[in-house]
MOPAC internal coordinates of N, CA, C and O (Angstrom, degrees):
PM7 1SCF
backbone

  N    0.0000 0     0.00 0     0.00 0    0    0    0
  C    1.4988 1     0.00 0     0.00 0    1    0    0
  C    1.5479 1   106.98 1     0.00 0    2    1    0
  O    1.2310 1   123.45 1   -80.30 1    3    2    1
  N    1.3716 1   111.00 1    99.70 1    3    2    1
  C    1.5170 1   117.53 1   175.65 1    5    3    2
  C    1.4642 1   111.59 1   -79.31 1    6    5    3
  O    1.2310 1   125.33 1   -43.78 1    7    6    5
  N    1.2889 1   107.36 1   136.22 1    7    6    5
  C    1.5654 1   115.48 1   175.65 1    9    7    6
  C    1.5435 1   111.86 1   -89.19 1   10    9    7
  O    1.2310 1   121.57 1   -23.94 1   11   10    9
  N    1.2890 1   114.60 1   156.06 1   11   10    9
  C    1.4645 1   123.41 1   171.84 1   13   11   10
  C    1.5186 1   107.10 1   -80.47 1   14   13   11
  O    1.2310 1   120.71 1   -47.44 1   15   14   13
  N    1.2626 1   116.25 1   132.56 1   15   14   13
  C    1.4961 1   120.73 1   179.88 1   17   15   14
  C    1.4282 1   110.18 1  -114.65 1   18   17   15
  O    1.2310 1   120.30 1   -65.59 1   19   18   17
  N    1.2865 1   117.04 1   114.41 1   19   18   17
  C    1.4978 1   125.24 1   176.23 1   21   19   18
  C    1.4482 1   108.90 1  -105.96 1   22   21   19
  O    1.2310 1   119.67 1   -56.24 1   23   22   21
  N    1.3861 1   118.23 1   123.76 1   23   22   21
  C    1.4598 1   122.46 1  -178.84 1   25   23   22
  C    1.5360 1   110.65 1  -120.16 1   26   25   23
  O    1.2310 1   122.03 1   -48.03 1   27   26   25
  N    1.3466 1   113.72 1   131.97 1   27   26   25
  C    1.4273 1   121.79 1   174.17 1   29   27   26
  C    1.5272 1   115.33 1  -133.45 1   30   29   27
  O    1.2310 1   121.58 1   -41.91 1   31   30   29
  N    1.3248 1   114.59 1   138.09 1   31   30   29
  C    1.3695 1   120.16 1  -178.75 1   33   31   30
  C    1.5497 1   105.30 1  -115.88 1   34   33   31
  O    1.2310 1   121.55 1   -57.97 1   35   34   33
  N    1.3979 1   114.63 1   122.03 1   35   34   33
  C    1.4884 1   117.07 1  -178.10 1   37   35   34
  C    1.5265 1   109.97 1   -89.42 1   38   37   35
  O    1.2310 1   121.55 1    -0.75 1   39   38   37
  N    1.3353 1   114.65 1   179.25 1   39   38   37
  C    1.4768 1   120.63 1  -174.73 1   41   39   38
  C    1.4178 1   118.99 1   -64.70 1   42   41   39
  O    1.2310 1   122.47 1   163.03 1   43   42   41
  N    1.3767 1   112.87 1   -16.97 1   43   42   41
  C    1.4957 1   118.85 1   172.05 1   45   43   42
  C    1.5412 1   117.31 1   -91.44 1   46   45   43
  O    1.2310 1   118.16 1  -179.32 1   47   46   45
  N    1.2793 1   121.11 1     0.68 1   47   46   45
  C    1.4037 1   125.96 1   176.23 1   49   47   46
  C    1.5256 1   109.61 1    91.99 1   50   49   47
  O    1.2310 1   117.91 1  -169.33 1   51   50   49
  N    1.3296 1   121.58 1    10.67 1   51   50   49
  C    1.5231 1   123.80 1   177.59 1   53   51   50
  C    1.4458 1   105.58 1   -81.08 1   54   53   51
  O    1.2310 1   119.98 1   -45.66 1   55   54   53
  N    1.3469 1   117.64 1   134.34 1   55   54   53
  C    1.5015 1   119.74 1  -178.13 1   57   55   54
  C    1.5759 1   104.68 1  -114.54 1   58   57   55
  O    1.2310 1   122.94 1   -50.53 1   59   58   57
  N    1.3778 1   111.97 1   129.47 1   59   58   57
  C    1.4299 1   121.50 1  -175.40 1   61   59   58
  C    1.5355 1   103.05 1  -112.02 1   62   61   59
  O    1.2310 1   121.57 1   -54.38 1   63   62   61
  N    1.3707 1   114.60 1   125.62 1   63   62   61
  C    1.4025 1   121.53 1   171.08 1   65   63   62
  C    1.4961 1   114.20 1  -114.83 1   66   65   63
  O    1.2310 1   120.08 1   -64.14 1   67   66   65
  N    1.3658 1   117.46 1   115.86 1   67   66   65
  C    1.4284 1   116.80 1  -174.60 1   69   67   66
  C    1.5252 1   105.07 1  -113.01 1   70   69   67
  O    1.2310 1   123.64 1   -52.45 1   71   70   69
  N    1.3419 1   110.63 1   127.55 1   71   70   69
  C    1.5518 1   117.49 1   177.51 1   73   71   70
  C    1.5499 1   105.38 1   -99.46 1   74   73   71
  O    1.2310 1   123.73 1   -46.06 1   75   74   73
  N    1.3095 1   110.45 1   133.94 1   75   74   73
  C    1.4695 1   120.86 1  -173.38 1   77   75   74
  C    1.4953 1   109.55 1  -124.50 1   78   77   75
  O    1.2310 1   119.10 1   -49.37 1   79   78   77
  N    1.3941 1   119.31 1   130.63 1   79   78   77
  C    1.3988 1   123.07 1   173.67 1   81   79   78
  C    1.6466 1   109.39 1   -66.14 1   82   81   79
  O    1.2310 1   120.62 1   -59.78 1   83   82   81
  N    1.2216 1   116.43 1   120.22 1   83   82   81
  C    1.4623 1   119.54 1  -177.11 1   85   83   82
  C    1.5859 1   114.17 1   -63.91 1   86   85   83
  O    1.2310 1   121.19 1   152.79 1   87   86   85
  N    1.3528 1   115.33 1   -27.21 1   87   86   85
  C    1.5254 1   123.61 1   179.15 1   89   87   86
  C    1.5661 1   110.82 1   -74.39 1   90   89   87
  O    1.2310 1   122.67 1   124.32 1   91   90   89
  N    1.2721 1   112.49 1   -55.68 1   91   90   89
  C    1.5226 1   120.05 1  -171.45 1   93   91   90
  C    1.5526 1   112.74 1   -95.00 1   94   93   91
  O    1.2310 1   120.26 1   160.61 1   95   94   93
  N    1.3581 1   117.11 1   -19.39 1   95   94   93
  C    1.4633 1   125.32 1  -169.41 1   97   95   94
  C    1.4187 1   113.40 1    56.63 1   98   97   95
  O    1.2310 1   120.07 1  -150.05 1   99   98   97
  N    1.3559 1   117.47 1    29.95 1   99   98   97
  C    1.4731 1   121.84 1   172.47 1  101   99   98
  C    1.4781 1   108.50 1   -87.80 1  102  101   99
  O    1.2310 1   117.92 1   -41.35 1  103  102  101
  N    1.3659 1   121.57 1   138.65 1  103  102  101
  C    1.5055 1   123.46 1   171.71 1  105  103  102
  C    1.5296 1   107.08 1   -64.28 1  106  105  103
  O    1.2310 1   122.13 1   -49.89 1  107  106  105
  N    1.4360 1   113.52 1   130.11 1  107  106  105
  C    1.4607 1   121.68 1   177.45 1  109  107  106
  C    1.5004 1   108.32 1   -89.52 1  110  109  107
  O    1.2310 1   122.36 1   135.97 1  111  110  109
  N    1.4154 1   113.08 1   -44.03 1  111  110  109
  C    1.3825 1   119.87 1  -173.11 1  113  111  110
  C    1.5013 1   110.63 1  -154.81 1  114  113  111
  O    1.2310 1   121.45 1   -21.69 1  115  114  113
  N    1.3097 1   114.83 1   158.31 1  115  114  113
  C    1.4306 1   124.10 1   173.11 1  117  115  114
  C    1.5746 1   113.66 1  -133.78 1  118  117  115
  O    1.2310 1   121.96 1   -60.49 1  119  118  117
  N    1.2495 1   113.86 1   119.51 1  119  118  117
  C    1.5345 1   115.61 1   178.08 1  121  119  118
  C    1.4394 1   113.66 1  -112.26 1  122  121  119
  O    1.2310 1   120.39 1   -56.35 1  123  122  121
  N    1.2661 1   116.87 1   123.65 1  123  122  121
  C    1.3910 1   123.99 1   177.27 1  125  123  122
  C    1.4253 1   113.80 1  -107.49 1  126  125  123
  O    1.2310 1   120.01 1   -65.88 1  127  126  125
  N    1.3552 1   117.59 1   114.12 1  127  126  125
  C    1.4217 1   125.10 1   177.21 1  129  127  126
  C    1.4910 1   111.69 1  -104.44 1  130  129  127
  O    1.2310 1   120.28 1   -57.82 1  131  130  129
  N    1.3392 1   117.06 1   122.18 1  131  130  129
  C    1.5335 1   124.97 1   179.48 1  133  131  130
  C    1.4600 1   107.64 1   -75.91 1  134  133  131
  O    1.2310 1   118.45 1   -17.35 1  135  134  133
  N    1.3253 1   120.55 1   162.65 1  135  134  133
  C    1.3283 1   124.13 1   170.38 1  137  135  134
  C    1.6086 1   119.93 1   -57.82 1  138  137  135
  O    1.2310 1   124.95 1   155.31 1  139  138  137
  N    1.3450 1   108.10 1   -24.69 1  139  138  137
  C    1.5679 1   113.70 1   173.98 1  141  139  138
  C    1.5391 1   113.79 1   -87.25 1  142  141  139
  O    1.2310 1   120.61 1  -169.94 1  143  142  141
  N    1.2663 1   116.44 1    10.06 1  143  142  141
  C    1.4401 1   125.09 1   174.93 1  145  143  142
  C    1.5517 1   119.19 1    83.90 1  146  145  143
  O    1.2310 1   121.08 1  -178.87 1  147  146  145
  N    1.3178 1   115.55 1     1.13 1  147  146  145
  C    1.4976 1   123.82 1   177.18 1  149  147  146
  C    1.5172 1   109.49 1   -74.19 1  150  149  147
  O    1.2310 1   121.98 1   -48.50 1  151  150  149
  N    1.3356 1   113.82 1   131.50 1  151  150  149
  C    1.4186 1   119.37 1  -177.31 1  153  151  150
  C    1.5819 1   115.93 1  -116.03 1  154  153  151
  O    1.2310 1   122.66 1   -45.38 1  155  154  153
  N    1.2963 1   112.51 1   134.62 1  155  154  153
  C    1.4552 1   118.75 1   174.34 1  157  155  154
  C    1.4870 1   106.59 1  -118.17 1  158  157  155
  O    1.2310 1   121.19 1   -46.43 1  159  158  157
  N    1.3981 1   115.34 1   133.57 1  159  158  157
  C    1.4678 1   118.32 1  -176.87 1  161  159  158
  C    1.5387 1   106.68 1  -125.97 1  162  161  159
  O    1.2310 1   121.49 1   -43.13 1  163  162  161
  N    1.3575 1   114.75 1   136.87 1  163  162  161
  C    1.5008 1   117.06 1   174.56 1  165  163  162
  C    1.6003 1   103.03 1  -122.47 1  166  165  163
  O    1.2310 1   121.23 1   -50.40 1  167  166  165
  N    1.3599 1   115.25 1   129.60 1  167  166  165
  C    1.4021 1   122.58 1   176.34 1  169  167  166
  C    1.5240 1   111.17 1  -108.47 1  170  169  167
  O    1.2310 1   121.75 1   -52.55 1  171  170  169
  N    1.3370 1   114.25 1   127.45 1  171  170  169
  C    1.4562 1   120.91 1   177.75 1  173  171  170
  C    1.4141 1   114.71 1   -99.27 1  174  173  171
  O    1.2310 1   120.00 1   -48.08 1  175  174  173
  N    1.4332 1   117.60 1   131.92 1  175  174  173
  C    1.4544 1   121.59 1   179.97 1  177  175  174
  C    1.5720 1   111.18 1  -143.92 1  178  177  175
  O    1.2310 1   122.51 1    -6.56 1  179  178  177
  N    1.3290 1   112.79 1   173.44 1  179  178  177
  C    1.4703 1   118.48 1   176.52 1  181  179  178
  C    1.5182 1   114.48 1    57.81 1  182  181  179
  O    1.2310 1   120.33 1  -132.11 1  183  182  181
  N    1.3266 1   116.97 1    47.89 1  183  182  181
  C    1.3205 1   124.15 1   177.13 1  185  183  182
  C    1.6329 1   112.24 1   -62.87 1  186  185  183
  O    1.2310 1   121.99 1   -45.41 1  187  186  185
  N    1.3976 1   113.79 1   134.59 1  187  186  185
  C    1.4130 1   120.92 1   175.61 1  189  187  186
  C    1.4253 1   107.02 1  -140.71 1  190  189  187
  O    1.2310 1   122.03 1   -24.18 1  191  190  189
  N    1.3332 1   113.73 1   155.82 1  191  190  189
  C    1.4736 1   122.02 1   179.59 1  193  191  190
  C    1.4633 1   109.38 1   -79.66 1  194  193  191
  O    1.2310 1   120.00 1   -50.18 1  195  194  193
  N    1.3598 1   117.60 1   129.82 1  195  194  193
  C    1.4104 1   120.96 1   174.19 1  197  195  194
  C    1.4275 1   107.14 1  -134.59 1  198  197  195
  O    1.2310 1   120.85 1   -71.00 1  199  198  197
  N    1.3568 1   115.97 1   109.00 1  199  198  197
  C    1.5176 1   122.80 1  -173.69 1  201  199  198
  C    1.4274 1   116.00 1    54.77 1  202  201  199
  O    1.2310 1   119.48 1  -144.35 1  203  202  201
  N    1.2877 1   118.60 1    35.65 1  203  202  201
  C    1.4020 1   124.90 1   177.36 1  205  203  202
  C    1.6290 1   110.51 1    87.39 1  206  205  203
  O    1.2310 1   119.25 1  -173.07 1  207  206  205
  N    1.2758 1   119.04 1     6.93 1  207  206  205
  C    1.3684 1   120.95 1  -178.61 1  209  207  206
  C    1.5664 1   112.98 1  -119.55 1  210  209  207
  O    1.2310 1   120.06 1   -57.90 1  211  210  209
  N    1.4248 1   117.49 1   122.10 1  211  210  209
  C    1.4174 1   117.39 1  -178.38 1  213  211  210
  C    1.5401 1   110.39 1   -61.59 1  214  213  211
  O    1.2310 1   118.62 1   -46.55 1  215  214  213
  N    1.2496 1   120.23 1   133.45 1  215  214  213
  C    1.4599 1   119.89 1  -172.31 1  217  215  214
  C    1.5477 1   107.75 1  -135.68 1  218  217  215
  O    1.2310 1   119.14 1   -56.03 1  219  218  217
  N    1.4101 1   119.25 1   123.97 1  219  218  217
  C    1.4478 1   112.97 1   176.09 1  221  219  218
  C    1.5266 1   111.95 1   -79.92 1  222  221  219
  O    1.2310 1   122.54 1   -48.22 1  223  222  221
  N    1.4665 1   112.74 1   131.78 1  223  222  221
  C    1.4085 1   113.66 1  -177.66 1  225  223  222
  C    1.5505 1   111.74 1   -96.92 1  226  225  223
  O    1.2310 1   120.23 1   179.72 1  227  226  225
  N    1.3127 1   117.17 1    -0.28 1  227  226  225
  C    1.5225 1   123.53 1   178.21 1  229  227  226
  C    1.5428 1   107.20 1  -134.18 1  230  229  227
  O    1.2310 1   125.01 1   -57.11 1  231  230  229
  N    1.3612 1   107.97 1   122.89 1  231  230  229
  C    1.4864 1   115.52 1   171.99 1  233  231  230
  C    1.5162 1   109.86 1  -126.18 1  234  233  231
  O    1.2310 1   120.90 1   -38.52 1  235  234  233
  N    1.4043 1   115.88 1   141.48 1  235  234  233
  C    1.3910 1   121.98 1  -177.88 1  237  235  234
  C    1.6203 1   105.43 1  -128.96 1  238  237  235
  O    1.2310 1   123.54 1   -62.49 1  239  238  237
  N    1.2999 1   110.81 1   117.51 1  239  238  237
  C    1.5082 1   115.74 1  -177.33 1  241  239  238
  C    1.5205 1   109.11 1  -109.11 1  242  241  239
  O    1.2310 1   122.22 1   -46.32 1  243  242  241
  N    1.2574 1   113.35 1   133.68 1  243  242  241
  C    1.5244 1   124.33 1  -174.90 1  245  243  242
  C    1.5426 1   106.85 1  -124.25 1  246  245  243
  O    1.2310 1   119.72 1   -38.45 1  247  246  245
  N    1.2791 1   118.14 1   141.55 1  247  246  245
  C    1.4607 1   122.49 1   169.58 1  249  247  246
  C    1.6213 1   106.10 1  -122.35 1  250  249  247
  O    1.2310 1   121.96 1   -51.21 1  251  250  249
  N    1.3311 1   113.86 1   128.79 1  251  250  249
  C    1.3721 1   115.19 1   174.24 1  253  251  250
  C    1.4936 1   110.88 1    57.11 1  254  253  251
  O    1.2310 1   118.29 1  -144.82 1  255  254  253
  N    1.3934 1   120.86 1    35.18 1  255  254  253
  C    1.4189 1   122.49 1   177.27 1  257  255  254
  C    1.5587 1   115.69 1    82.83 1  258  257  255
  O    1.2310 1   119.21 1   173.02 1  259  258  257
  N    1.3500 1   119.11 1    -6.98 1  259  258  257
  C    1.3950 1   123.72 1   177.54 1  261  259  258
  C    1.4668 1   119.20 1  -111.30 1  262  261  259
  O    1.2310 1   118.90 1   -57.93 1  263  262  261
  N    1.3823 1   119.71 1   122.07 1  263  262  261
  C    1.4780 1   123.04 1  -177.09 1  265  263  262
  C    1.4552 1   111.24 1   -55.42 1  266  265  263
  O    1.2310 1   117.94 1   -58.27 1  267  266  265
  N    1.2444 1   121.53 1   121.73 1  267  266  265
  C    1.4486 1   130.14 1   173.02 1  269  267  266
  C    1.5075 1   117.01 1  -101.65 1  270  269  267
  O    1.2310 1   119.65 1   155.34 1  271  270  269
  N    1.2731 1   118.28 1   -24.66 1  271  270  269
  C    1.4769 1   125.40 1  -173.50 1  273  271  270
  C    1.4981 1   110.98 1  -157.97 1  274  273  271
  O    1.2310 1   119.75 1   -48.61 1  275  274  273
  N    1.3350 1   118.08 1   131.39 1  275  274  273
  C    1.4439 1   126.83 1   165.13 1  277  275  274
  C    1.4585 1   108.13 1  -115.70 1  278  277  275
  O    1.2310 1   118.49 1   -54.65 1  279  278  277
  N    1.3056 1   120.49 1   125.35 1  279  278  277
  C    1.4159 1   123.84 1  -178.79 1  281  279  278
  C    1.5977 1   105.33 1  -117.78 1  282  281  279
  O    1.2310 1   121.66 1   -49.71 1  283  282  281
  N    1.2812 1   114.43 1   130.29 1  283  282  281
  C    1.4930 1   122.03 1  -179.27 1  285  283  282
  C    1.5391 1   105.62 1  -122.04 1  286  285  283
  O    1.2310 1   119.42 1   -66.31 1  287  286  285
  N    1.2491 1   118.71 1   113.69 1  287  286  285
  C    1.5282 1   117.21 1   176.14 1  289  287  286
  C    1.4957 1   111.58 1   -92.99 1  290  289  287
  O    1.2310 1   121.11 1   -37.96 1  291  290  289
  N    1.2555 1   115.47 1   142.04 1  291  290  289
  C    1.5501 1   121.17 1  -178.10 1  293  291  290
  C    1.5341 1   109.43 1  -103.86 1  294  293  291
  O    1.2310 1   120.37 1   147.97 1  295  294  293
  N    1.3253 1   116.91 1   -32.03 1  295  294  293
  C    1.4251 1   120.81 1  -179.15 1  297  295  294
  C    1.5820 1   110.47 1  -151.91 1  298  297  295
  O    1.2310 1   121.28 1   -43.59 1  299  298  297
  N    1.2784 1   115.15 1   136.41 1  299  298  297
  C    1.3800 1   120.24 1   176.61 1  301  299  298
  C    1.5178 1   112.18 1  -130.73 1  302  301  299
  O    1.2310 1   124.15 1   -48.48 1  303  302  301
  N    1.3050 1   109.65 1   131.52 1  303  302  301
  C    1.6253 1   117.53 1   178.24 1  305  303  302
  C    1.4924 1   106.20 1  -120.35 1  306  305  303
  O    1.2310 1   122.56 1   -49.73 1  307  306  305
  N    1.3936 1   112.70 1   130.27 1  307  306  305
  C    1.4526 1   116.46 1   179.54 1  309  307  306
  C    1.5221 1   109.84 1   -99.41 1  310  309  307
  O    1.2310 1   120.32 1   -47.47 1  311  310  309
  N    1.2533 1   116.99 1   132.53 1  311  310  309
  C    1.5157 1   121.78 1   175.57 1  313  311  310
  C    1.5260 1   108.58 1    55.33 1  314  313  311
  O    1.2310 1   121.38 1  -125.35 1  315  314  313
  N    1.2832 1   114.97 1    54.65 1  315  314  313
  C    1.5179 1   120.94 1   179.41 1  317  315  314
  C    1.5092 1   111.88 1   -72.34 1  318  317  315
  O    1.2310 1   121.94 1   158.43 1  319  318  317
  N    1.3847 1   113.89 1   -21.57 1  319  318  317
  C    1.5100 1   114.51 1  -179.39 1  321  319  318
  C    1.4372 1   106.45 1    99.29 1  322  321  319
  O    1.2310 1   121.90 1   -29.23 1  323  322  321
  N    1.2459 1   113.96 1   150.77 1  323  322  321
  C    1.4795 1   124.56 1   175.67 1  325  323  322
  C    1.5137 1   115.82 1  -106.82 1  326  325  323
  O    1.2310 1   118.37 1   -49.82 1  327  326  325
  N    1.1791 1   120.71 1   130.18 1  327  326  325
  C    1.5678 1   117.19 1  -176.83 1  329  327  326
  C    1.5416 1   104.60 1   -78.04 1  330  329  327
  O    1.2310 1   123.25 1   -69.03 1  331  330  329
  N    1.3385 1   111.38 1   110.97 1  331  330  329
  C    1.4865 1   121.17 1  -175.71 1  333  331  330
  C    1.5518 1   107.00 1   -59.12 1  334  333  331
  O    1.2310 1   118.31 1   146.84 1  335  334  333
  N    1.2740 1   120.82 1   -33.16 1  335  334  333
  C    1.5798 1   115.51 1  -174.84 1  337  335  334
  C    1.5564 1   113.35 1   -64.09 1  338  337  335
  O    1.2310 1   121.85 1   165.36 1  339  338  337
  N    1.4324 1   114.06 1   -14.64 1  339  338  337
  C    1.4431 1   115.38 1   179.32 1  341  339  338
  C    1.4343 1   111.23 1   -72.73 1  342  341  339
  O    1.2310 1   119.32 1   163.89 1  343  342  341
  N    1.3753 1   118.90 1   -16.11 1  343  342  341
  C    1.4583 1   125.04 1  -178.63 1  345  343  342
  C    1.5997 1   117.76 1  -106.59 1  346  345  343
  O    1.2310 1   124.56 1  -173.68 1  347  346  345
  N    1.3455 1   108.85 1     6.32 1  347  346  345
  C    1.5112 1   113.13 1   179.38 1  349  347  346
  C    1.5220 1   108.56 1   -77.25 1  350  349  347
  O    1.2310 1   121.57 1   -36.86 1  351  350  349
  N    1.2877 1   114.59 1   143.14 1  351  350  349
  C    1.4666 1   123.35 1  -179.88 1  353  351  350
  C    1.5920 1   106.38 1   -73.29 1  354  353  351
  O    1.2310 1   120.77 1   -53.21 1  355  354  353
  N    1.3413 1   116.14 1   126.79 1  355  354  353
  C    1.4647 1   115.10 1   177.13 1  357  355  354
  C    1.5532 1   113.41 1   -57.13 1  358  357  355
  O    1.2310 1   120.35 1   -26.90 1  359  358  357
  N    1.2575 1   116.94 1   153.10 1  359  358  357
  C    1.4823 1   121.17 1   179.74 1  361  359  358
  C    1.5343 1   113.03 1   -57.53 1  362  361  359
  O    1.2310 1   119.17 1   144.60 1  363  362  361
  N    1.3294 1   119.19 1   -35.40 1  363  362  361
  C    1.4214 1   123.18 1   179.56 1  365  363  362
  C    1.5038 1   109.13 1   -67.03 1  366  365  363
  O    1.2310 1   115.78 1   158.85 1  367  366  365
  N    1.2543 1   125.61 1   -21.15 1  367  366  365
  C    1.4683 1   122.71 1  -178.34 1  369  367  366
  C    1.5775 1   110.79 1  -104.47 1  370  369  367
  O    1.2310 1   117.75 1  -178.24 1  371  370  369
  N    1.3264 1   121.90 1     1.76 1  371  370  369
  C    1.3243 1   122.30 1   175.97 1  373  371  370
  C    1.4727 1   117.97 1   -81.16 1  374  373  371
  O    1.2310 1   120.10 1   180.00 1  375  374  373

């Protein structure tokens, strides 16, 4: 199963390689290579449908080939809204 490889170089010389599953078109991994050659890779797994959007519930992040973080999502809510009262200026500051 060959993946689609999309490569982008930004204005700072960072190279992003995104591997995409040709059947589902879901990103499988993203590799960021800095101009100094250091590599950070994020692997996306366990895709589930969330409000019609395929969402990876498991992410594994590696730097220089060593796993530095594993993220497992239990629940995802898209556009849940922000509670506006959290951003109101307290009376003492008005």
